[in-house]
C-alpha positions as a printed NumPy array, in Angstrom:
array([[  0.042,   0.148,   0.244],
       [  1.389,   3.192,  -1.235],
       [  0.565,   5.998,   1.147],
       [  1.175,   9.605,   0.611],
       [  0.398,  13.327,   1.271],
       [  0.266,  15.725,  -2.127],
       [  0.501,  19.074,  -1.622],
       [  1.07 ,  22.321,  -4.195],
       [  2.985,  24.719,  -4.181],
       [  3.259,  28.033,  -5.916],
       [  6.695,  27.652,  -8.572],
       [  7.915,  31.125,  -7.672],
       [  8.194,  29.567,  -4.289],
       [ 10.371,  26.17 ,  -5.037],
       [ 13.564,  28.208,  -3.465],
       [ 11.922,  28.566,  -0.575],
       [ 11.181,  24.974,  -0.142],
       [ 14.745,  23.734,  -1.424],
       [ 16.453,  26.588,   1.65 ],
       [ 13.858,  24.724,   4.088],
       [ 14.542,  24.842,   7.656],
       [ 13.012,  21.439,   7.864],
       [ 14.538,  20.045,   5.23 ],
       [ 17.985,  21.346,   6.467],
       [ 17.414,  19.504,  10.325],
       [ 15.858,  15.994,   9.076],
       [ 17.438,  15.074,   5.772],
       [ 19.073,  11.896,   5.639],
       [ 20.913,  12.616,   2.606],
       [ 21.481,  15.154,   0.171],
       [ 18.948,  16.249,  -2.347],
       [ 18.678,  13.855,  -5.224],
       [ 17.364,  14.963,  -9.009],
       [ 16.011,  12.815, -11.598],
       [ 14.337,  13.535, -15.029],
       [ 11.034,  11.061, -15.364],
       [  8.757,  10.819, -18.423],
       [  6.085,   8.558, -18.054],
       [  2.659,   7.25 , -20.232],
       [ -0.946,   6.36 , -18.912],
       [ -2.479,   3.557, -20.744],
       [ -5.864,   2.328, -20.715],
       [ -8.803,   1.804, -23.637],
       [-10.869,   3.773, -25.335],
       [-13.757,   2.856, -23.119],
       [-11.264,   3.274, -19.666],
       [-11.798,   0.303, -18.635],
       [ -9.219,   0.609, -15.927],
       [-10.59 ,   4.162, -14.842],
       [-13.676,   2.847, -14.34 ],
       [-12.849,  -0.268, -12.112],
       [-10.728,   2.633,  -9.905],
       [ -7.415,   1.479, -11.48 ],
       [ -4.376,   3.565, -13.189],
       [ -1.663,   2.083, -15.364],
       [  1.954,   3.89 , -16.732],
       [  5.396,   2.886, -17.8  ],
       [  7.839,   5.732, -16.437],
       [ 10.955,   5.705, -17.421],
       [ 13.918,   6.414, -15.011],
       [ 17.276,   7.208, -15.826],
       [ 16.95 ,   5.017, -18.687],
       [ 15.064,   2.594, -17.352],
       [ 11.205,   1.548, -18.   ],
       [  9.387,   0.609, -14.884],
       [  5.53 ,  -0.004, -15.086],
       [  3.255,   0.473, -12.361],
       [ -0.228,  -0.158, -11.629],
       [ -2.424,   1.735,  -8.306],
       [ -5.695,   0.618,  -7.451],
       [ -8.214,   1.222,  -5.087],
       [ -7.417,   2.9  ,  -1.738],
       [ -8.83 ,   6.672,  -0.469],
       [ -8.33 ,   9.912,  -0.47 ],
       [ -8.336,  12.401,   2.733],
       [ -7.362,  15.415,   3.443],
       [ -4.909,  15.694,   0.79 ],
       [ -3.475,  11.712,   2.05 ],
       [ -3.58 ,   8.86 ,  -1.098],
       [ -3.626,   5.353,   0.248],
       [ -3.672,   2.809,  -2.81 ],
       [ -2.404,  -0.447,  -3.85 ],
       [  0.639,  -0.219,  -5.939],
       [  2.341,  -3.013,  -8.004],
       [  5.599,  -2.183,  -9.984],
       [  8.654,  -3.709, -11.736],
       [ 10.79 ,  -3.347, -14.851],
       [  9.25 ,  -3.742, -18.281],
       [ 11.91 ,  -3.633, -21.482],
       [ 10.375,  -0.974, -23.524],
       [  7.155,   1.935, -23.002],
       [  4.591,  -0.476, -23.29 ],
       [  2.982,  -2.498, -20.516],
       [  3.273,  -5.891, -19.906],
       [ -0.258,  -7.821, -18.179],
       [  1.771, -11.028, -17.546],
       [  4.247,  -9.25 , -15.567],
       [  1.609,  -7.29 , -13.698],
       [ -0.589, -10.64 , -12.89 ],
       [  2.702, -12.001, -11.125],
       [  3.367,  -8.678,  -9.099],
       [ -0.567,  -8.715,  -7.933],
       [ -0.465, -12.275,  -7.341],
       [ -3.102, -14.069,  -5.547],
       [ -5.655, -10.769,  -5.939],
       [ -8.633, -12.089,  -7.647],
       [-10.113,  -8.836,  -7.579],
       [ -7.637,  -7.052,  -9.616],
       [ -6.56 , -10.104, -11.617],
       [ -9.943, -10.115, -12.956],
       [ -9.806,  -6.42 , -14.25 ],
       [ -6.727,  -7.426, -15.933],
       [ -8.253, -10.532, -17.411],
       [-10.776,  -8.645, -19.336],
       [-11.138,  -9.831, -22.513],
       [ -9.173,  -7.772, -25.484],
       [ -7.633,  -5.454, -23.214],
       [ -3.736,  -6.497, -24.401],
       [ -5.106,  -4.83 , -28.029],
       [ -7.284,  -1.916, -26.873],
       [ -4.71 ,  -0.447, -24.273],
       [ -3.517,   2.648, -25.872],
       [ -1.375,   6.113, -24.288],
       [ -3.971,   8.67 , -23.394],
       [ -1.959,  11.113, -21.833],
       [  1.878,  11.525, -20.777],
       [  3.666,  13.234, -17.441],
       [  6.988,  15.119, -17.643],
       [  8.94 ,  16.502, -14.665],
       [ 12.171,  17.212, -12.931],
       [ 11.706,  15.592, -10.074],
       [ 13.871,  16.793,  -6.412],
       [ 14.232,  14.237,  -3.831],
       [ 14.808,  14.198,  -0.089],
       [ 14.914,  11.307,   2.238],
       [ 13.971,  12.884,   5.833],
       [ 14.117,  11.405,   9.4  ],
       [ 11.031,  12.975,  10.764],
       [  9.268,  12.401,  14.259],
       [ 10.074,   8.547,  14.602],
       [  9.213,   8.341,  10.754],
       [ 10.928,   7.833,   6.958],
       [  9.515,  10.092,   4.432],
       [ 10.409,  10.383,   1.031],
       [  9.92 ,  14.204,  -0.133],
       [  9.559,  15.11 ,  -3.262],
       [  8.94 ,  18.103,  -5.484],
       [  8.33 ,  17.749,  -9.105],
       [  8.371,  20.478, -11.673],
       [  7.082,  19.776, -15.422],
       [  3.354,  18.928, -16.852],
       [  0.837,  16.663, -18.121],
       [  0.165,  16.489, -21.978],
       [ -2.412,  15.363, -24.437],
       [ -2.631,  16.173, -28.137],
       [ -1.009,  19.136, -27.597],
       [ -3.067,  20.339, -24.516],
       [ -0.892,  20.758, -21.536],
       [ -1.369,  21.061, -17.988],
       [  1.239,  22.488, -15.353],
       [  2.575,  20.367, -12.642],
       [  4.024,  21.68 ,  -9.318],
       [  3.315,  19.642,  -6.498],
       [  5.2  ,  18.241,  -3.368],
       [  4.736,  14.792,  -2.468],
       [  5.077,  13.502,   1.337],
       [  5.671,   9.325,   1.175],
       [  5.537,   7.346,   4.185],
       [  8.442,   4.962,   3.785],
       [  8.39 ,   3.594,   7.595],
       [  6.265,   4.98 ,  10.422],
       [  2.846,   6.08 ,  11.064],
       [  0.915,   8.452,   8.66 ],
       [  0.392,  11.206,  11.434],
       [  3.978,  12.336,  10.821],
       [  3.213,  13.021,   6.851],
       [  1.012,  15.723,   8.41 ],
       [  3.359,  16.722,  11.082],
       [  5.594,  17.505,   8.245],
       [  3.443,  18.884,   6.012],
       [  2.47 ,  21.556,   8.88 ],
       [  5.969,  22.311,   9.892],
       [  6.301,  23.043,   5.758],
       [  3.853,  25.23 ,   6.313],
       [  4.922,  27.755,   8.852],
       [  7.004,  29.537,   6.18 ],
       [  6.24 ,  27.954,   2.879],
       [  2.46 ,  28.746,   1.588],
       [  0.532,  25.429,  -0.059],
       [ -2.607,  23.783,  -0.616],
       [ -3.696,  20.299,   0.191],
       [ -4.163,  18.241,  -3.333],
       [ -7.181,  15.43 ,  -3.309],
       [ -6.274,  14.962,  -6.865],
       [ -3.155,  12.648,  -8.152],
       [ -1.337,  13.177, -11.505],
       [ -3.57 ,  10.111, -13.399],
       [ -6.655,  11.852, -12.512],
       [ -5.525,  15.174, -13.598],
       [ -4.636,  13.503, -16.953],
       [ -7.972,  11.735, -17.021],
       [ -9.452,  15.049, -16.673],
       [ -7.795,  16.1  , -19.898],
       [ -9.394,  13.068, -21.772],
       [-12.837,  13.439, -20.638],
       [-13.522,  17.544, -20.092],
       [-15.961,  17.18 , -17.676],
       [-17.465,  20.613, -16.023],
       [-16.859,  20.844, -12.517],
       [-20.091,  20.06 , -10.658],
       [-21.793,  20.018,  -6.807],
       [-21.267,  16.943,  -5.001],
       [-23.691,  15.882,  -1.851],
       [-22.318,  13.524,   0.58 ],
       [-21.745,   9.968,   0.363],
       [-23.862,   7.364,   2.151],
       [-22.351,   6.407,   5.352],
       [-22.383,   2.844,   6.77 ],
       [-21.2  ,   1.623,  10.157],
       [-20.969,  -1.696,  11.182],
       [-23.399,  -2.949,  14.221],
       [-20.391,  -3.744,  15.998],
       [-18.548,  -0.244,  15.703],
       [-17.107,   1.654,  18.482],
       [-17.38 ,   5.237,  18.968],
       [-14.137,   5.81 ,  18.199],
       [-14.785,   4.182,  14.477],
       [-17.657,   5.723,  14.215],
       [-15.877,   8.73 ,  14.907],
       [-13.74 ,   8.151,  12.036],
       [-16.154,   7.192,   9.596],
       [-18.015,   9.878,  10.224],
       [-15.499,  12.841,  10.301],
       [-13.673,  11.267,   7.46 ],
       [-17.547,  11.387,   5.609],
       [-17.852,  15.039,   6.36 ],
       [-13.94 ,  15.893,   5.244],
       [-14.67 ,  14.072,   1.796],
       [-18.122,  15.881,   1.158],
       [-16.058,  18.889,   1.648],
       [-12.737,  18.278,  -0.539],
       [-15.681,  17.245,  -3.616],
       [-16.466,  20.285,  -3.811],
       [-13.027,  22.626,  -3.08 ],
       [-12.716,  22.444,  -6.753],
       [-15.764,  23.612,  -7.862],
       [-15.943,  26.395,  -5.781],
       [-12.551,  27.634,  -6.649],
       [-12.694,  27.328, -10.301],
       [-16.479,  27.069, -11.191],
       [-19.646,  28.867, -11.23 ],
       [-22.214,  26.803, -10.233],
       [-23.74 ,  27.942,  -6.584],
       [-25.006,  24.566,  -5.467],
       [-21.235,  23.488,  -5.213],
       [-20.871,  26.581,  -2.358],
       [-23.88 ,  25.016,  -0.895],
       [-22.405,  21.778,  -0.93 ],
       [-19.514,  23.044,   0.636],
       [-20.842,  25.061,   3.617],
       [-22.95 ,  22.26 ,   3.789],
       [-20.328,  19.764,   4.198],
       [-18.826,  22.586,   6.674],
       [-22.217,  22.501,   8.77 ],
       [-21.643,  18.83 ,   9.095],
       [-18.751,  18.837,  10.193],
       [-18.927,  21.509,  12.76 ],
       [-22.067,  19.265,  14.159],
       [-20.066,  16.312,  14.435],
       [-17.314,  17.48 ,  16.322],
       [-19.905,  19.236,  18.615],
       [-21.439,  15.411,  18.58 ],
       [-18.099,  13.757,  20.457],
       [-17.038,  16.821,  22.022],
       [-17.509,  14.704,  25.266],
       [-14.807,  11.601,  24.317],
       [-12.826,  13.235,  21.843],
       [-12.762,  17.161,  22.116],
       [-11.767,  19.151,  19.126],
       [ -8.439,  21.325,  19.394],
       [ -9.322,  24.998,  20.046],
       [ -7.474,  26.362,  17.217],
       [ -9.094,  24.261,  14.882],
       [-12.751,  24.814,  16.078],
       [-11.956,  28.311,  15.654],
       [-10.012,  28.013,  12.079],
       [-13.87 ,  25.952,  11.122],
       [-15.508,  29.256,  12.678],
       [-13.734,  31.507,  10.297],
       [-14.568,  29.313,   7.092],
       [-18.168,  28.962,   7.716],
       [-18.172,  32.967,   8.054],
       [-16.143,  33.007,   4.899],
       [-18.467,  30.375,   2.81 ],
       [-21.784,  31.592,   4.592],
       [-21.175,  35.485,   3.588],
       [-21.196,  33.988,  -0.213],
       [-24.095,  32.093,  -0.004],
       [-26.285,  34.448,   1.802],
       [-25.844,  36.904,  -0.797],
       [-26.398,  34.218,  -3.595],
       [-29.405,  33.361,  -1.898],
       [-30.853,  36.641,  -1.908],
       [-29.615,  37.545,  -5.595],
       [-31.119,  34.418,  -6.916],
       [-33.816,  32.916,  -5.384],
       [-35.314,  35.766,  -2.631],
       [-35.111,  38.653,  -4.456],
       [-37.49 ,  37.269,  -7.538],
       [-40.241,  36.524,  -5.231],
       [-40.413,  40.649,  -4.851],
       [-39.82 ,  40.287,  -8.285],
       [-43.151,  38.723,  -9.122],
       [-44.894,  41.818,  -7.149],
       [-43.303,  45.16 ,  -8.661],
       [-45.272,  47.03 , -11.206],
       [-44.324,  50.06 , -13.536],
       [-43.224,  52.477, -10.809],
       [-40.644,  50.273,  -9.451],
       [-37.575,  48.88 , -11.281],
       [-35.795,  46.142,  -9.352],
       [-32.813,  45.784, -11.762],
       [-30.697,  47.873, -10.558],
       [-30.719,  46.133,  -6.984],
       [-30.88 ,  42.864,  -8.856],
       [-27.731,  43.672, -10.411],
       [-26.   ,  45.186,  -7.315],
       [-26.987,  42.234,  -5.479],
       [-25.053,  39.683,  -8.059],
       [-22.111,  41.76 ,  -8.044],
       [-22.082,  41.734,  -4.192],
       [-22.585,  37.594,  -4.313],
       [-19.793,  37.511,  -6.95 ],
       [-17.362,  39.881,  -4.921],
       [-18.358,  37.189,  -1.816],
       [-17.622,  33.794,  -4.049],
       [-14.086,  35.128,  -5.076],
       [-13.259,  36.001,  -1.412],
       [-14.707,  32.442,  -0.549],
       [-12.602,  30.805,  -2.957],
       [ -9.439,  32.412,  -2.187],
       [-10.156,  31.535,   1.631],
       [-10.097,  27.852,   0.263],
       [ -6.356,  28.408,  -1.291],
       [ -5.093,  30.019,   1.686],
       [ -2.197,  29.023,   3.883],
       [ -5.119,  28.791,   6.848],
       [ -7.347,  26.71 ,   5.323],
       [ -4.374,  24.1  ,   4.52 ],
       [ -3.346,  24.633,   8.282],
       [ -6.726,  23.885,   9.033],
       [ -7.342,  20.942,   6.583],
       [ -3.941,  19.263,   7.777],
       [ -4.466,  19.946,  11.373],
       [ -7.65 ,  18.188,  11.637],
       [ -6.414,  14.895,   9.779],
       [ -3.162,  15.073,  12.139],
       [ -5.772,  15.124,  14.952],
       [ -7.314,  11.885,  13.653],
       [ -4.457,  10.439,  13.074],
       [ -3.276,  11.065,  16.339],
       [ -6.634,   9.456,  17.995],
       [ -6.227,   6.557,  16.059],
       [ -2.845,   6.143,  17.994],
       [ -4.385,   6.893,  21.122],
       [ -6.801,   4.405,  20.272],
       [ -4.135,   1.983,  20.241],
       [ -2.288,   2.668,  23.235],
       [ -5.008,   3.051,  25.581],
       [ -6.691,   0.893,  27.745],
       [-10.474,   0.238,  26.378],
       [-11.952,   0.162,  30.078],
       [-10.637,   3.69 ,  30.371],
       [-11.04 ,   5.187,  26.449],
       [-14.467,   6.352,  25.601],
       [-13.713,   5.506,  22.031],
       [-13.821,   2.22 ,  22.602],
       [-17.339,   2.035,  24.122],
       [-20.305,   0.633,  21.39 ],
       [-21.047,   3.528,  18.825],
       [-25.081,   2.005,  19.309],
       [-24.791,   2.841,  23.075],
       [-23.515,   6.587,  22.33 ],
       [-25.438,   7.111,  19.545],
       [-29.078,   6.394,  21.474],
       [-27.589,   8.895,  24.341],
       [-26.945,  11.697,  22.185],
       [-29.556,  11.126,  19.772],
       [-31.699,  12.057,  22.391],
       [-30.054,  14.569,  23.855],
       [-30.288,  16.511,  20.291],
       [-33.808,  15.649,  20.366],
       [-34.877,  17.397,  23.765],
       [-33.086,  20.092,  22.865],
       [-35.635,  20.555,  19.608],
       [-38.231,  19.678,  21.694],
       [-37.406,  22.623,  24.129],
       [-36.516,  24.973,  21.705],
       [-39.737,  24.003,  19.275],
       [-41.623,  25.091,  22.647],
       [-39.323,  28.729,  23.171],
       [-40.34 ,  29.082,  19.379],
       [-44.319,  28.702,  19.632],
       [-44.154,  31.044,  22.627],
       [-41.984,  33.748,  20.725],
       [-44.454,  33.683,  17.795],
       [-47.398,  34.275,  20.2  ],
       [-45.574,  37.052,  21.995],
       [-44.665,  38.796,  18.28 ],
       [-48.206,  38.656,  17.031],
       [-49.238,  40.723,  19.995],
       [-45.943,  43.444,  20.366],
       [-47.655,  46.801,  19.561],
       [-50.929,  45.509,  19.59 ],
       [-53.771,  47.225,  21.191],
       [-55.219,  51.445,  21.168],
       [-53.948,  53.335,  18.313],
       [-50.712,  55.589,  19.344],
       [-51.938,  59.293,  20.376],
       [-48.486,  60.367,  20.446],
       [-45.061,  60.736,  18.947],
       [-43.548,  58.944,  21.933],
       [-46.162,  56.496,  22.157],
       [-46.219,  55.854,  18.613],
       [-41.899,  55.137,  18.743],
       [-42.578,  53.042,  21.704],
       [-44.962,  50.976,  19.959],
       [-42.356,  50.563,  16.789],
       [-39.137,  49.418,  19.498],
       [-41.295,  47.31 ,  21.255],
       [-42.585,  45.239,  17.543],
       [-38.967,  45.542,  16.289],
       [-37.734,  44.091,  19.606],
       [-40.311,  41.392,  19.461],
       [-39.582,  40.489,  16.05 ],
       [-36.094,  40.136,  16.559],
       [-36.493,  37.975,  19.632],
       [-39.254,  35.842,  17.674],
       [-36.274,  35.501,  14.615],
       [-33.993,  34.689,  17.727],
       [-36.207,  31.825,  18.822],
       [-37.175,  30.17 ,  14.87 ],
       [-33.084,  30.458,  14.245],
       [-32.403,  28.381,  17.221],
       [-35.12 ,  26.044,  16.604],
       [-33.6  ,  25.462,  12.92 ],
       [-30.084,  25.265,  14.203],
       [-31.4  ,  22.623,  16.36 ],
       [-33.255,  20.618,  13.498],
       [-30.087,  20.796,  11.756],
       [-28.062,  18.845,  14.585],
       [-30.857,  16.63 ,  14.631],
       [-30.494,  15.903,  11.388],
       [-26.978,  15.273,  10.652],
       [-27.038,  13.596,  13.738],
       [-29.289,  10.769,  12.766],
       [-27.787,  10.347,   9.384],
       [-24.474,   9.624,  10.772],
       [-26.039,   6.962,  12.415],
       [-28.806,   6.255,  10.497],
       [-27.319,   2.966,   9.579],
       [-27.72 ,   1.383,  12.994],
       [-31.48 ,   2.593,  13.196],
       [-34.775,   1.336,  12.326],
       [-34.839,   2.87 ,   8.895],
       [-38.954,   3.215,   8.686],
       [-38.7  ,   5.597,  11.717],
       [-35.121,   6.614,  10.279],
       [-37.088,   8.074,   6.978],
       [-40.053,   9.214,   8.739],
       [-38.064,  11.365,  11.146],
       [-36.027,  12.888,   8.527],
       [-38.637,  13.494,   6.229],
       [-40.471,  15.506,   8.883],
       [-36.786,  16.974,   9.722],
       [-36.801,  18.414,   6.168],
       [-39.957,  19.523,   5.937],
       [-39.406,  21.426,   9.249],
       [-36.254,  22.968,   7.535],
       [-37.943,  24.003,   4.633],
       [-40.264,  26.13 ,   6.279],
       [-38.44 ,  27.619,   8.596],
       [-34.993,  27.794,   6.127],
       [-38.056,  30.28 ,   3.976],
       [-37.975,  32.232,   7.086],
       [-34.798,  32.637,   7.48 ],
       [-33.742,  33.337,   3.938],
       [-36.1  ,  36.803,   4.597],
       [-34.905,  38.019,   7.829],
       [-31.241,  37.482,   6.222],
       [-32.499,  39.349,   3.665],
       [-33.657,  42.286,   5.519],
       [-29.917,  42.197,   7.425],
       [-28.683,  42.167,   3.686],
       [-31.01 ,  44.791,   2.37 ],
       [-29.623,  47.126,   5.098],
       [-26.469,  47.039,   4.267],
       [-27.281,  47.924,   0.653],
       [-28.681,  51.365,   2.649],
       [-25.157,  53.338,   1.746],
       [-26.099,  53.043,  -1.895],
       [-29.894,  53.99 ,  -1.663],
       [-29.658,  56.894,  -4.624],
       [-28.236,  54.674,  -7.047],
       [-30.701,  51.946,  -6.404],
       [-33.799,  54.323,  -6.082],
       [-37.468,  52.43 ,  -5.333],
       [-36.33 ,  49.104,  -5.795],
       [-34.67 ,  49.099,  -2.323],
       [-37.576,  50.062,  -0.176],
       [-39.923,  48.223,  -2.171],
       [-37.842,  45.097,  -1.818],
       [-37.832,  45.534,   2.163],
       [-41.12 ,  46.233,   2.69 ],
       [-42.257,  43.503,   0.116],
       [-39.944,  40.914,   1.731],
       [-40.885,  42.205,   5.535],
       [-44.622,  41.824,   4.114],
       [-44.17 ,  37.923,   3.181],
       [-42.524,  37.372,   6.438],
       [-45.629,  38.886,   8.473],
       [-47.55 ,  36.517,   5.999],
       [-45.852,  33.239,   6.65 ],
       [-46.482,  33.339,  10.69 ],
       [-48.777,  31.154,  10.721],
       [-47.05 ,  28.236,   8.334],
       [-43.853,  28.905,  11.163],
       [-46.928,  28.236,  13.858],
       [-47.369,  25.228,  12.243],
       [-44.139,  23.978,  12.087],
       [-43.541,  24.391,  15.66 ],
       [-46.43 ,  22.8  ,  16.765],
       [-45.675,  19.316,  14.265],
       [-42.206,  18.971,  16.199],
       [-44.069,  17.469,  19.426],
       [-45.571,  15.087,  17.   ],
       [-41.94 ,  13.794,  15.726],
       [-40.92 ,  10.305,  17.106],
       [-36.82 ,   9.886,  17.512],
       [-36.188,   6.497,  15.713],
       [-34.695,   3.653,  18.484],
       [-31.878,   1.649,  17.332],
       [-32.242,  -1.605,  14.669]])
C-alpha cells in the first residue's frame, strides 16, 4: 500500500522549499535530481479508470518501470492506494508481469483479464517532470519528500505540475501531516486531493466541475464510538473536499452550498463527539472562520437568485428592481471570489492538515489506551442512543420556546392607536424587539433541527429504517419552512447593508425591503404550524 500526502506549491516558492529549515534539520542525505517521463495507458472505453485503477510506464534513468495503482482512498490530501511495480523492456505495459506482481488478488486479476484488454490498451496522456528528492527522518518516521516540476500533455494540450509529495516509507501517517504543517510554517501550500493520473484523465474527459452531495455512510453494528467518529468525520471531510475545486474554479452556486453544508456537518459532528474527543480550540476557530467565509457568499447568492425574485413577481411599472438585482449579483460574485481565495489560503491548508493530524493521533491513542479507560472504545450504538436522545430533547425545548416567541410577537405593539409620537415610537420599538426575539428563537430551532438531522443521518445504519425515514422527512419539512423564514430575515439584514447605495438603487430598495417584510408577516401562521408539529416527531430507535 502506497501512502503519500500531496501538496501544491507556487513555482515562485520552489527556492523556499529547497532552503527550508525543516529539510536542513531532517534530511538523511543530499538532494537527488532526476528527469521522469511517463505514459498512462487505458482502453478507448476507459476500462481501468472505471474499475478504479491506473496504469503507467515511466522511464527512470534509462530504465522502464511499469506501475499499476488501484483502489484505496483520499482524505485531506492523503492518498492511500495499492501499488504493483516492476521493470519492463520498453515503453509498453506487460500485463503478464503485472499478474505475477498482483499474485492472488482475485479482484484485480479479473480487471486485467477483461477480454481484449491487451489489444485495446493505448497511451492516453504523458507526464514529464523534473524531480527533486529528499529522504527525511521526521517524528520517528522515514519520509520521502519529492518536488515535481513539469506538465501533463495530451494532444497538444498541457497542464502544469508543481507539487510536493510526502511518501511514508516507514512509520505512521500522522508524521506526514506533522511534516506538512512544519513546511507550512514558512511556505504557502495547498492540500491536493487529485493525483497526476486523475488530472490527466480530466484532460481526456473534459467534464465540467459540479456539486457533490454527501456520500451515504454505513457503520458496522458492532462499531466502536472511535470507529464511528473516524467514519463520520472522514465522510464530512470528503463532502467538503469533493466540492473544493468547483468553488475555486467553477461558477455553480450549488457547489458553494454543498461545501457550506459539508462544513456545517463537520462542525455538528465535532460537537456531537466533543465529550469523548474534544477537538483542539484552534481548529474549531478556523472552522468557524471558514463557515463565515462560505456563509457570507451563500447568503448574498440566495438573496440575489432566490429571495429577490419573489419581490420581482410583485413589482409594477413604478418600480424597477433591475439596479438592485445587478447590485446583489455583483455583491454575491465578490463574496464568492473571497470564499474561493479562502480555500486557497494557508489558513485553510492548516485547518485541513490539522484536522487530519488530530484524527491520526486519535487512532494512535485508541491503540495505546486500555479499553476500560477510553470512551472511544465503547459501542457506537450506545453512544448514538444517548446523544441522539439529547439532541431530540433540545429540539423539543427550542420548538416550545419558538412557539411562545411567535405568540408574543403576534401581539407586540397591538392595542389602541397611539396618541403621541412618543407612544408611537415606543410601540414601534416594542414591535422591533419582539420580532428580533422571534427571529432568534426560530433560528435556534432551525439549528437544533439541523443538528438532529445530521446526527440521525450519521447513525442511520444503526437505527430502524422506516422510523428513520419518517423522522428525517419531518425534519426536512420543518427545515424547509424555517429556512424560507430565515432567508427573509437574512435578506432584511443584507438589504440594510445596501442603504449606503440607496441613491443609486432608487425605489427598488425600499420596495424590496417592504415586500419581503410583508411576506414574513404573511408566513407567520406556517411557522406556528411547523413549531407545533415538532411535538409529534418520534425519534427512531436502534435497529
